[in-house]
C-alpha positions, 0 to 999 in steps of 0.5 A, spaced: 523 131 939 528 127 934 521 124 931 519 130 930 525 133 927 525 128 922 518 129 920 519 136 918 525 134 914 521 129 910 516 134 909 521 139 907 524 134 902 518 132 899 515 139 898 521 141 895 523 135 891 515 134 888 515 142 887 522 141 883 519 134 879 511 135 879 508 141 882 501 139 883 503 134 889 508 138 893 504 142 897 499 136 899 505 131 900 509 136 905 502 138 909 501 130 909 509 129 912 507 135 917 509 141 915 504 147 916 501 149 909 504 156 908 511 153 909 509 147 904 507 152 899 514 156 900 518 150 899 514 147 894 515 154 890 522 154 891 523 147 889 519 149 882 523 155 881 530 151 883 527 146 877 526 151 872 533 154 873 536 148 872 534 148 866 536 155 864 543 153 867 543 147 862 538 150 857 543 152 852 546 145 851 539 142 851 536 148 847 541 146 841 540 139 842 532 139 842 532 144 835 537 139 832 533 133 834 526 135 833 528 139 827 525 146 830 526 152 826 528 157 830 526 163 825 519 166 827 513 163 822 506 165 824 503 161 819 505 155 824 500 154 830 506 154 835 508 161 833 501 163 833 499 160 839 506 163 843 504 170 840 497 170 843 500 167 850 507 168 850 511 166 856 507 169 861 502 164 859 507 158 859 509 160 865 502 160 868 500 154 865 507 150 866 506 148 874 499 143 871 502 141 865 509 140 863 513 142 869 518 147 870 524 143 866 520 142 859 516 148 860 523 152 861 526 148 855 521 150 850 521 157 852 528 157 851 528 153 844 523 158 842 529 164 844 526 167 850 533 170 854 534 165 860 533 170 866 527 172 863 524 165 863 527 164 870 523 170 872 516 168 869 517 161 872 518 163 878 512 168 878 508 164 874 507 158 880 505 163 885 498 162 883 498 156 883 502 156 890 497 160 893 491 156 890 494 149 892 495 151 899 488 154 900 485 147 897 490 143 901 488 147 908 481 146 906 482 139 906 486 138 912 480 142 916 474 138 913 478 131 914 479 133 922 
């Protein structure tokens, strides 16, 4: 009984921790440590959302530091490729791509640097990872089924 409980706690910790830091491996890691796929996906989502929320809370100091350090212009300039890309894809595009590219922390700081409000960043990042949770959950379940 205690061994099963320890395995469950390890799975929860792995899914949450990897969701927070490196989402791509969060669901398979949780499943490999004994979590059901749906639980691993939910905990990975929670970890990812927490990673974005931490940066939203710490975002203003991080935004000021990045703007000063990288000399990022805060006014919109449609001649710059970053602003053209932002005008095309926006926060929704970043929120959908961040789970498999830069992660929640870097993506949230980027959105904050561009000038998006924190509540909007947290909301979009929490929703943008859901399709990836479903996809990685399905792929993990298929892998487990094939491996048996």
